[in-house]
TORFIRO-733835 format. One record per atom (N, C-alpha, C): atom name; x, y, z. Coordinates in pm, 1 decimal. Atoms other than C-alpha are relative to their C-alpha. Layout:
<nodes>
<node site="CA" east="X" north="Y" up="Z"/>
...
</nodes>
This chain:
<nodes>
<node site="N" east="76.3" north="-118.5" up="-32.5"/>
<node site="CA" east="3326.2" north="-2168.9" up="-3376.1"/>
<node site="C" east="4.9" north="100.4" up="-115.8"/>
<node site="N" east="-13.6" north="-94.6" up="109.2"/>
<node site="CA" east="3462.4" north="-1954.6" up="-3657.2"/>
<node site="C" east="-77.2" north="-48.4" up="-123.3"/>
<node site="N" east="72.0" north="56.2" up="114.1"/>
<node site="CA" east="3314.0" north="-2190.3" up="-3918.6"/>
<node site="C" east="-150.9" north="21.7" up="15.1"/>
<node site="N" east="142.2" north="-19.7" up="-25.5"/>
<node site="CA" east="2969.5" north="-2162.0" up="-3759.5"/>
<node site="C" east="-38.3" north="146.1" up="-25.0"/>
<node site="N" east="26.7" north="-142.3" up="21.1"/>
<node site="CA" east="2990.3" north="-1781.7" up="-3767.5"/>
<node site="C" east="-1.6" north="32.1" up="-149.9"/>
<node site="N" east="-4.6" north="-23.7" up="144.4"/>
<node site="CA" east="3088.5" north="-1781.7" up="-4136.6"/>
<node site="C" east="-124.1" north="-59.1" up="-68.6"/>
<node site="N" east="118.8" north="62.3" up="56.4"/>
<node site="CA" east="2804.9" north="-2020.7" up="-4217.1"/>
<node site="C" east="-124.1" north="83.9" up="31.5"/>
<node site="N" east="111.8" north="-87.0" up="-37.2"/>
<node site="CA" east="2562.2" north="-1795.1" up="-4029.2"/>
<node site="C" east="-4.3" north="126.0" up="-83.5"/>
<node site="N" east="-5.0" north="-120.8" up="83.2"/>
<node site="CA" east="2679.7" north="-1488.1" up="-4222.1"/>
<node site="C" east="-39.5" north="-30.9" up="-144.0"/>
<node site="N" east="36.2" north="38.2" up="136.1"/>
<node site="CA" east="2648.1" north="-1670.9" up="-4553.2"/>
<node site="C" east="-150.6" north="-23.3" up="-10.8"/>
<node site="N" east="144.4" north="25.0" up="-0.2"/>
<node site="CA" east="2295.9" north="-1783.9" up="-4464.8"/>
<node site="C" east="-78.3" north="131.4" up="9.9"/>
<node site="N" east="66.4" north="-129.7" up="-13.0"/>
<node site="CA" east="2198.0" north="-1430.4" up="-4360.7"/>
<node site="C" east="6.9" north="77.7" up="-131.2"/>
<node site="N" east="-14.5" north="-70.5" up="127.4"/>
<node site="CA" east="2334.9" north="-1286.2" up="-4685.4"/>
<node site="C" east="-91.2" north="-60.7" up="-105.6"/>
<node site="N" east="87.5" north="66.4" up="97.0"/>
<node site="CA" east="2146.6" north="-1545.1" up="-4892.5"/>
<node site="C" east="-145.6" north="34.1" up="26.3"/>
<node site="N" east="137.4" north="-35.6" up="-35.0"/>
<node site="CA" east="1826.5" north="-1465.2" up="-4705.4"/>
<node site="C" east="-32.3" north="142.1" up="-44.9"/>
<node site="N" east="22.3" north="-138.2" up="42.9"/>
<node site="CA" east="1865.4" north="-1091.9" up="-4773.4"/>
<node site="C" east="-10.0" north="10.4" up="-151.3"/>
<node site="N" east="5.4" north="-3.2" up="145.7"/>
<node site="CA" east="1932.9" north="-1152.5" up="-5141.8"/>
<node site="C" east="-133.6" north="-55.8" up="-48.3"/>
<node site="N" east="129.4" north="56.4" up="37.6"/>
<node site="CA" east="1624.1" north="-1372.5" up="-5167.2"/>
<node site="C" east="-114.4" north="94.4" up="29.1"/>
<node site="N" east="105.8" north="-93.2" up="-36.8"/>
<node site="CA" east="1409.2" north="-1118.3" up="-4987.0"/>
<node site="C" east="-2.2" north="119.7" up="-93.9"/>
<node site="N" east="-1.1" north="-113.6" up="90.3"/>
<node site="CA" east="1524.7" north="-834.4" up="-5211.3"/>
<node site="C" east="-44.4" north="-39.7" up="-140.0"/>
<node site="N" east="47.5" north="46.5" up="130.7"/>
<node site="CA" east="1460.5" north="-1044.1" up="-5523.6"/>
<node site="C" east="-152.2" north="-10.1" up="-0.7"/>
<node site="N" east="145.6" north="9.2" up="-9.3"/>
<node site="CA" east="1104.8" north="-1113.8" up="-5406.9"/>
<node site="C" east="-60.1" north="140.0" up="3.1"/>
<node site="N" east="48.4" north="-137.4" up="-4.8"/>
<node site="CA" east="1058.9" north="-744.7" up="-5329.1"/>
<node site="C" east="5.5" north="67.9" up="-136.0"/>
<node site="N" east="-11.8" north="-59.7" up="132.7"/>
<node site="CA" east="1181.2" north="-644.7" up="-5673.3"/>
<node site="C" east="-107.1" north="-52.4" up="-94.0"/>
<node site="N" east="104.8" north="57.9" up="84.1"/>
<node site="CA" east="940.5" north="-883.4" up="-5844.3"/>
<node site="C" east="-135.0" north="57.2" up="38.9"/>
<node site="N" east="126.8" north="-56.1" up="-45.2"/>
<node site="CA" east="651.8" north="-756.6" up="-5631.6"/>
<node site="C" east="-13.8" north="145.2" up="-43.4"/>
<node site="N" east="3.8" north="-140.2" up="40.1"/>
<node site="CA" east="742.7" north="-395.7" up="-5706.4"/>
<node site="C" east="-24.2" north="12.4" up="-150.0"/>
<node site="N" east="21.5" north="-2.5" up="144.4"/>
<node site="CA" east="758.8" north="-467.2" up="-6080.0"/>
<node site="C" east="-144.5" north="-33.5" up="-32.9"/>
<node site="N" east="138.3" north="37.6" up="25.4"/>
<node site="CA" east="420.2" north="-637.2" up="-6070.3"/>
<node site="C" east="-94.6" north="113.8" up="37.1"/>
<node site="N" east="85.4" north="-110.3" up="-42.1"/>
<node site="CA" east="269.2" north="-342.0" up="-5885.1"/>
<node site="C" east="16.5" north="121.4" up="-91.0"/>
<node site="N" east="-26.2" north="-116.8" up="82.6"/>
<node site="CA" east="430.7" north="-83.6" up="-6111.4"/>
<node site="C" east="-44.8" north="-19.5" up="-144.0"/>
<node site="N" east="31.8" north="26.5" up="139.0"/>
<node site="CA" east="340.4" north="-252.2" up="-6438.1"/>
<node site="C" east="-118.6" north="-94.5" up="-12.3"/>
<node site="N" east="115.9" north="87.9" up="15.5"/>
<node site="CA" east="-14.7" north="-387.2" up="-6441.4"/>
<node site="C" east="-27.2" north="-26.6" up="-147.6"/>
<node site="N" east="33.4" north="31.1" up="138.8"/>
<node site="CA" east="-131.3" north="-557.9" up="-6757.6"/>
<node site="C" east="-147.1" north="30.2" up="-25.6"/>
<node site="N" east="137.6" north="-31.3" up="38.4"/>
<node site="CA" east="-444.9" north="-457.2" up="-6944.3"/>
<node site="C" east="-31.5" north="-76.1" up="-128.5"/>
<node site="N" east="40.5" north="64.5" up="124.9"/>
<node site="CA" east="-642.6" north="-598.3" up="-7235.4"/>
<node site="C" east="6.2" north="102.4" up="-113.2"/>
<node site="N" east="-1.2" north="-89.2" up="116.0"/>
<node site="CA" east="-642.8" north="-456.0" up="-7587.0"/>
<node site="C" east="-120.1" north="92.0" up="-3.1"/>
<node site="N" east="121.3" north="-81.5" up="-1.7"/>
<node site="CA" east="-999.3" north="-335.1" up="-7545.5"/>
<node site="C" east="12.0" north="114.3" up="101.6"/>
<node site="N" east="-19.8" north="-104.3" up="-101.5"/>
<node site="CA" east="-910.3" north="-147.8" up="-7225.8"/>
<node site="C" east="97.8" north="105.9" up="-49.2"/>
<node site="N" east="-99.3" north="-93.2" up="52.7"/>
<node site="CA" east="-614.4" north="8.7" up="-7403.2"/>
<node site="C" east="-63.9" north="98.9" up="-96.2"/>
<node site="N" east="62.8" north="-89.4" up="97.2"/>
<node site="CA" east="-816.2" north="145.4" up="-7693.3"/>
<node site="C" east="-107.6" north="86.8" up="64.9"/>
<node site="N" east="100.5" north="-79.5" up="-70.7"/>
<node site="CA" east="-1094.0" north="258.4" up="-7457.5"/>
<node site="C" east="63.1" north="115.6" up="75.9"/>
<node site="N" east="-70.2" north="-105.5" up="-72.6"/>
<node site="CA" east="-836.1" north="461.2" up="-7264.7"/>
<node site="C" east="70.9" north="96.6" up="-94.3"/>
<node site="N" east="-63.1" north="-89.6" up="97.5"/>
<node site="CA" east="-718.3" north="626.8" up="-7588.0"/>
<node site="C" east="140.5" north="-41.3" up="-36.6"/>
<node site="N" east="-134.3" north="48.2" up="28.8"/>
<node site="CA" east="-404.9" north="415.3" up="-7621.4"/>
<node site="C" east="10.2" north="-66.7" up="-135.3"/>
<node site="N" east="-26.1" north="65.7" up="126.9"/>
<node site="CA" east="-246.5" north="245.4" up="-7919.3"/>
<node site="C" east="64.4" north="-135.1" up="26.4"/>
<node site="N" east="-52.1" north="135.6" up="-16.0"/>
<node site="CA" east="-186.2" north="-130.7" up="-7936.2"/>
<node site="C" east="107.5" north="-23.4" up="-105.8"/>
<node site="N" east="-110.8" north="30.7" up="89.6"/>
<node site="CA" east="148.6" north="-231.2" up="-8087.5"/>
<node site="C" east="40.1" north="-144.8" up="20.5"/>
<node site="N" east="-41.3" north="140.4" up="-7.2"/>
<node site="CA" east="241.0" north="-591.2" up="-8171.1"/>
<node site="C" east="145.2" north="-13.0" up="-42.0"/>
<node site="N" east="-140.1" north="25.5" up="29.6"/>
<node site="CA" east="599.7" north="-714.2" up="-8170.5"/>
<node site="C" east="19.5" north="-149.0" up="-24.2"/>
<node site="N" east="-24.8" north="141.8" up="21.5"/>
<node site="CA" east="718.1" north="-1042.7" up="-8319.9"/>
<node site="C" east="83.3" north="-58.9" up="114.1"/>
<node site="N" east="-68.3" north="74.9" up="-106.1"/>
<node site="CA" east="831.7" north="-1293.8" up="-8054.8"/>
<node site="C" east="-7.7" north="66.3" up="136.8"/>
<node site="N" east="4.9" north="-70.3" up="-127.6"/>
<node site="CA" east="750.5" north="-1046.0" up="-7778.0"/>
<node site="C" east="-141.5" north="28.5" up="46.7"/>
<node site="N" east="136.3" north="-27.3" up="-39.5"/>
<node site="CA" east="374.5" north="-1003.7" up="-7777.9"/>
<node site="C" east="-42.5" north="141.3" up="-35.4"/>
<node site="N" east="55.8" north="-132.5" up="27.8"/>
<node site="CA" east="176.0" north="-681.3" up="-7770.7"/>
<node site="C" east="15.8" north="90.3" up="121.0"/>
<node site="N" east="-4.4" north="-97.1" up="-108.6"/>
<node site="CA" east="196.5" north="-364.0" up="-7568.2"/>
<node site="C" east="-93.2" north="115.0" up="-33.5"/>
<node site="N" east="90.8" north="-113.8" up="13.6"/>
<node site="CA" east="-21.8" north="-61.0" up="-7512.4"/>
<node site="C" east="75.8" north="126.9" up="35.4"/>
<node site="N" east="-59.3" north="-130.5" up="-27.7"/>
<node site="CA" east="110.6" north="293.4" up="-7538.8"/>
<node site="C" east="-114.7" north="96.3" up="27.5"/>
<node site="N" east="107.8" north="-90.1" up="-41.4"/>
<node site="CA" east="-117.7" north="527.3" up="-7346.7"/>
<node site="C" east="33.1" north="144.0" up="-37.3"/>
<node site="N" east="-24.8" north="-139.6" up="37.7"/>
<node site="CA" east="-159.4" north="899.2" up="-7424.7"/>
<node site="C" east="101.4" north="72.4" up="88.8"/>
<node site="N" east="-97.4" north="-66.8" up="-88.0"/>
<node site="CA" east="55.6" north="994.6" up="-7122.8"/>
<node site="C" east="142.5" north="-49.9" up="-22.2"/>
<node site="N" east="-133.4" north="47.6" up="33.7"/>
<node site="CA" east="350.3" north="804.6" up="-7275.7"/>
<node site="C" east="42.6" north="-129.1" up="66.3"/>
<node site="N" east="-35.4" north="124.1" up="-66.1"/>
<node site="CA" east="350.1" north="498.5" up="-7050.6"/>
<node site="C" east="-33.4" north="-118.0" up="-90.8"/>
<node site="N" east="20.4" north="122.3" up="77.2"/>
<node site="CA" east="371.0" north="151.2" up="-7201.6"/>
<node site="C" east="-26.3" north="-114.7" up="95.7"/>
<node site="N" east="36.0" north="113.7" up="-83.8"/>
<node site="CA" east="206.1" north="-157.4" up="-7053.2"/>
<node site="C" east="-16.4" north="-122.5" up="-87.2"/>
<node site="N" east="21.9" north="123.1" up="78.0"/>
<node site="CA" east="206.8" north="-519.7" up="-7165.4"/>
<node site="C" east="-148.1" north="-34.9" up="-6.2"/>
<node site="N" east="139.3" north="39.3" up="17.6"/>
<node site="CA" east="-121.1" north="-654.7" up="-7297.9"/>
<node site="C" east="-12.4" north="-149.0" up="27.3"/>
<node site="N" east="22.6" north="140.4" up="-31.1"/>
<node site="CA" east="-259.8" north="-980.8" up="-7162.5"/>
<node site="C" east="-83.7" north="-65.5" up="-106.3"/>
</nodes>
């Protein structure tokens, strides 16, 4: 009986960790949309390229977004 309870608690904890990881990924995707280089320059931003990391757009309000 005690073993079943411990297994249930472990399963519940793993489920919560998985759910919070999915929530964090969804929140990151919603908070950081990607734009194209043309959209960046049209919005008054500056495109910056980084070796091994790709490009990003720095908008006039100071936010930085990855470029697709």
